Structure formats: structure tokens, C-alpha cells
DRENLORO-133005 format. One record per residue: x, y, z of N, C-alpha, C in turn. Coordinates in steps of 0.05 Angstrom, whole numbers, plus 5000, padded with zeros to 4 digits. Layout:
XYZXYZXYZ
...
//
This chain:
470049214773470949474783471749654761
471749914765472550114745475550114744
476650074719479550074715480450344706
482350454720483550704713486550684714
487850794694490750764691492151034694
494351024709496051254710498151224688
498451434672500251424649502351634652
504751564644507051754644507151904618
507552164619507752324595510152234579
509852224552512052124535513452344520
512452584521513752804507516552844519
518452884502521252914511521753204519
521553254545522053524556524153494577
525153724587527053714609525753584633
523253654638521853544661521553244658
520853154633520452874629523052724633
525252834623527852714627528552684656
528052904671528652894700526952684714
524452654705522652464718523652174711
524552134686525651874679528051804695
529851994699532251944715531451884744
529552034754528551984782527351714784
525751624764524551364765526651144765
528751174750530850974750532350954776
532451184790533751184817531851064838
529251134836527351044856526650754854
526850634830526050364827528250194816
530450154831532649994821531849694822
533349534807532749244808533849134834
532049044851532848924876530748734885
531348574905529648344913527148434927
527348644943525048724960525049024964
522649134962522149414970519249444977
518749614997515949665005515949945017
515250145001515350415011514850614989
515950854992515451074974516851044947
518650834944519850774919518350564903
516350444915514850234902514549994920
513149794910512749544924513649314906
515449144916516448924900517548704918
517048454910518048224926519548034907
521347874919522847684903521547414900
519147384911517447154907514547224912
512747064903509847124908509447154938
508247374947508047434975505247534982
503947425003501347505012501647715034
500247935031500248145052497348195061
496948195087494348265098494148565104
492148695092491648975097489148995115
489449135137487149175155486549475158
483949545154483249825156483349925185
484350165188484350295215482250515217
482750735203480750955204481451155182
479351315175479751535155478851795167
479852005156479152275165479152465141
477552675143477352875121474752835106
474053045091471353055078471352915051
473652825041473652675015472552395019
471252284999470352004999472451854982
473951674995476251554982476151254979
477751154960477950864955480950794953
481750604969484550514968484850264950
486450294930486850064911489749994908
490249774895492949684888493149704858
495349824849495949844820498449704813
498549584790500849434781502149584757
504749584756506249734735505949594708
505549754688505649654660508549614651
508949464630511649414621513149684616
515549704625517149944622516450164640
514750114660513950314679512650554665
511250504644509950724629507250784640
506250624659503650674671503050474693
501050524708500150344730497150314727
496150064728493350004725492149894751
489950004760488549894784487849604779
488549424797487849144793486349034817
486249174839484749084863483949314880
481549304891480649504911480749384938
482049524957482249424984479849525001
479549795002477449905019476150145005
473550185010472150414997470450555018
470450815017468650975034465950995020
463750915033461150935022459851205028
461151355046460351625052462851765063
463052025062465552165070466352105099
464452045117465051995145462751845158
463151775183460951645198458751835204
459452085212457452275222458352555216
458152635191458852905183461752975191
462053215201464753305208465653235237
464053055250464752975277467452825277
469052875298471652745301473352775276
473453025266475053075242474252895219
471652875214470552715192471452425194
471452315217472352035221470651835207
471951645193470551425181471551165193
469750985201470550725212469350505195
470450265198469550045181466749955190
465149905170462449815175460450045177
461450295179459750525180460250705156
462650825155463350995132464950845111
466150615119468050475101467250185099
467650065076467049785072469149665052
468749405047470349265027468549085011
469548974989467848824971466648574984
468248445002467248205015466348255044
466348505052465348575079467348525101
469848455095471848395116473648635120
474348685145476048915151478948855144
479648605138482248525130482148405102
483848515084483948415057486748305051
486848075038489447955032489947975002
492348074995493048104967495747964962
495847824939498347684931499947854912
502247944921504148084904505847884889
505747894863507247694847510147764845
511747554843514647574843515647774822
517347954830518748144813517048354800
514448344804512648554793512748804811
512349034800512349284815509549394819
508949474843506249564850506449834865
504049954868503750194885500950184896
500550324919497950364930496950634921
494450644912493250894902490850954918
490751194929488351294943486851484924
484651394913482951554895480851694912
480251944905478352094921476252244904
473852244915471652414905471652654924
472352884914472553124931469953264936
467753144926465153264930463653304904
464753224881463553254855461853014847
462052794862460652544855462252364837
464752444830466552274813468352114832
467851844833469351674851472351684846
473151704821476051704814476851974803
476252174819476752454810479652524812
481052454834483852514836485152304854
487852294853489252084868491652194883
492552034902495252054912496351764912
498951744909500251484907502151444930
502451184938504451124958507251154947
507551154921510151194908510551494901
512451614913512851904911513151994883
514551844865515051944838512551954822
510351814831507851824816506152074823
506852204845505552454852506952694839
506852694813508452884798506752964774
507153204763505653294739506453124715
508452954717509252784695507352544692
505552504711503652274710500852394710
499052264695496252354695494452104695
492052154704490051934705488551934678
489051724663487751694637484751694640
483351844623480451874625479652124639
481152204659480552444674482552664669
484952584659487052774654488052914680
487152814703488152934728491052874733
492553074741495353044748495953214772
498053144787498753294811500453534804
499253744795500753984788501754134812
500754054836501654184861504354074870
505353864856507953754864510053814842
512553814850514653854831515053604815
516853614795517353374778518353144795
519653194817520552974835518352844850
515952964849513652854863513552944892
511352874906510952934934510552674949
511652664973511152424990508352455003
506552284995503752295005503052065023
504951895030504451665047506851625066
506251525090508451455109508051165117
510351045123510450755130511950715156
510850545173512450465197511150535223
512750565244511850615271511750915277
510051055263509751345267507351405285
507151655294504951745311503151935295
500551925301498652115290496952225313
496352485311494752615332492452765318
490152635318487852745304486652995317
487353045342486353285356488253515355
490453485341492553695341492853805313
493454055311494154185286497154205282
498654075300501554085298502453925274
504853975265505953835241506553545247
506653385226507353105228510153085241
511953255233514753235243514853295273
513453495282513453555311512053335327
509953225317508553005331510352765334
512152725315513952495315516752565325
516852765343519352825357521552925339
520953065318522953175300523552995276
522352765274522752585251520752655229
521752725206519952805184518952565169
517152605149516052395134518052225119
520352355111522352205096523651985113
523352005139524451795157522451565161
520151595147518051385148517351315119
519351245103518951215075519250925065
519950745082520250465073519950275097
519250025090518949815110520949595106
521749465127523449235126521648985126
522748755118521148515119520448445148
522248515167521648465195519248625204
519048875195516749045203514148925191
514248825166511948705154511148455169
513048305178512448055192511048115219
511848325232510648405258508048555254
507648685231505348855227505949145232
505249315213505949595215503949775201
504250035203502250215192503050345166
500950425150501250585127499050795128
499751055124497751255125498251465103
496051565092496051745069495152025077
496252225062495052485061493752505033
491152575033489652565007489952824991
491653004999492253254986490053454989
488153405007486153605014487253815033
485754015039486654225058489154355048
489354405022491754525009494254355014
493754095014495853895017497453945043
496053925065497253985091499153775101
499453555086501253325093501353255123
498953215134498753115161498552815162
498252685139498252395136496152255154
493852385158491752285175489252205160
489352205134486852185119485851905114
487651715113486851435108489051255118
488451095139490450935152489750635153
491650475145491350185146493850055159
493649805166496049655175496649445154
499149375152500049165133501648955148
501148705142502548485156502948255137
505348135138505947905122504147675130
502747565111500847335118502447085121
502046925142503446675146502746485125
504746325116504246125095502845885108
500545805096499045585108500545315106
500145155127501244885127498944695119
499244565097497044395087496944135103
494444025103494143765117495843555103
495943555077497543365062500443385069
501443635072504243665080504743575108
502743605126503043515153503243205154
501443075138501442785137504142675127
505142805106507742725095509942755116
509842975131511843015152511742805173
509342735182509042525203509942255192
509242195167510141945155513141925153
514442145145517342145143518642105170
517542235191518642205218518341915227
516141785222515741515231517641325217
518041375191519941205176522741235186
523541475193526141525204526541375230
524541375247524741235273525040935269
523540825249523740535244526540465235
527740635219530540575210532440575233
531940745253533840765276533440535296
531140395295530640195315532439955310
533939855330535839635327534339375320
535439215302534238965294534838745316
532838595323533138375343534538145329
536438015344537837785333536237525339
535937345320534437095324535836925345
534236775361535336595381536636355368
538936265379540336025369539335775382
//
């Protein structure tokens, strides 16, 4: 796969200082986070990502990026889903893309499992070809602070100049609503709850399965969060056959110990 790295500007400016302060606030040392501040687990954790649908005229690729030492950059390390064309059928259904028609994965499965390593920091990156033929032309990140002019895509020099130094929230997490037939705002569609109220997931939500959806910054960054939607769910830990046999053996041994000994006849 093509590797592309997001790099943080190192020049010491007021904006750079503000971004550094923001980064330290957004990514504190803690056991678990999954949302607009980053993705991190306190032990190796498998997450199942299942594609839902895409909308919009961009041809996009959803990847996972891992932080470099010191949070100086993020490098793509896995591709989850890729659009092979902007949509299933032109601009029909708001440029809808479905799996197997407009969207695919490397192994052809609609569900991809990724192992997040203990204490490492990750982000989801939605890379888009806006019509130029460049697959990795521009990006939006699930981590708000990366959607800032302080970060740029090495090799392309693309940066989100449309966002302030604090970044823009380009992804929502949780039990939100989307209405593809409406031009109403995300906040109105969700009963007055804005995107900031869908900025993180709990472990319970991941265990039950929940949604993540992106705005690809097209349409003058209309932040409708309808452009690329997947679900995320904690993958159950497999029980090995060997472990099952050990468990049965231990149970049988315990029962033998509890069985009363017969006394010999006199």
C-alpha cells in the first residue's frame, strides 16, 4: 500500500505553540480513549470495522494511522475500505456508495478487524481523490487536532487551511442520526445535539457496536457527517480448543478430589 505520513510543523510560532498545548490537552496519558482526541487502549485490542455506506462525489479511502514517537506525525499502517469509484451510480441517491459496488476492501470482506496495540496512539484518516485522479489528494482525520493547518501530508504538502489552529471536528462517534434526504443541519437532525456531543465512545458502546461517520470537507465543508460511515465493535476474544480442554480437565480433577473415599470392609 502507499504510505503517506501526516507531519506536524516544527517551526516555533504562536500557532505552533497553541497547537502543541492543544495536543497535550487532547491526548493525555490515560488507559482508554476512542474519539476525536485519538484512539488508545491499555492492552492489545481487536476492533471489527464494518462498512455502512458512503455519499458524495469524492473517491475516498479509510485508513488507520499510528502516531510516531513524540506525536510528531502519523503514518498510514492499514487500509480498511476503499472506493473504487465515487459512487454506485453517478449522483443517484446523493452519490451513494455501497460495498461490493462502489466500495471494496483488500480481502473482499465488508468487515475488517484491526489490532490496536497497547498504549499506542492511533487515528482514522479518510483520504480523498476530489476528481484529480490523486488517491491521496487530501484528508480528514477522526482526531480533531489533526484537522489543522499545523499538520500537512508529506509528499503532497496538503494541509487543512480551512480550519483554525484548534482543528475541525470532521468525525462523529456514537448513536447519532443521519438523514441523507435532508439539507437540515446535523444538530437539528439530532434534536439539538451538536457534533461535540458525539466526540467519544465508551468501552460499553464499543462492546455493543456503534457508528463512526465522517465529513470529507467537500461542499465547502458542510459538516453533515454523511460522507463515509462505518460501524465499530469490540471483537470477542476467541476461546481456544486447548484452553477448553484444560478447563474440562481441571473441572474433572476438582470433582475427583471432592468424591468421598470408600472405607475398606473389615
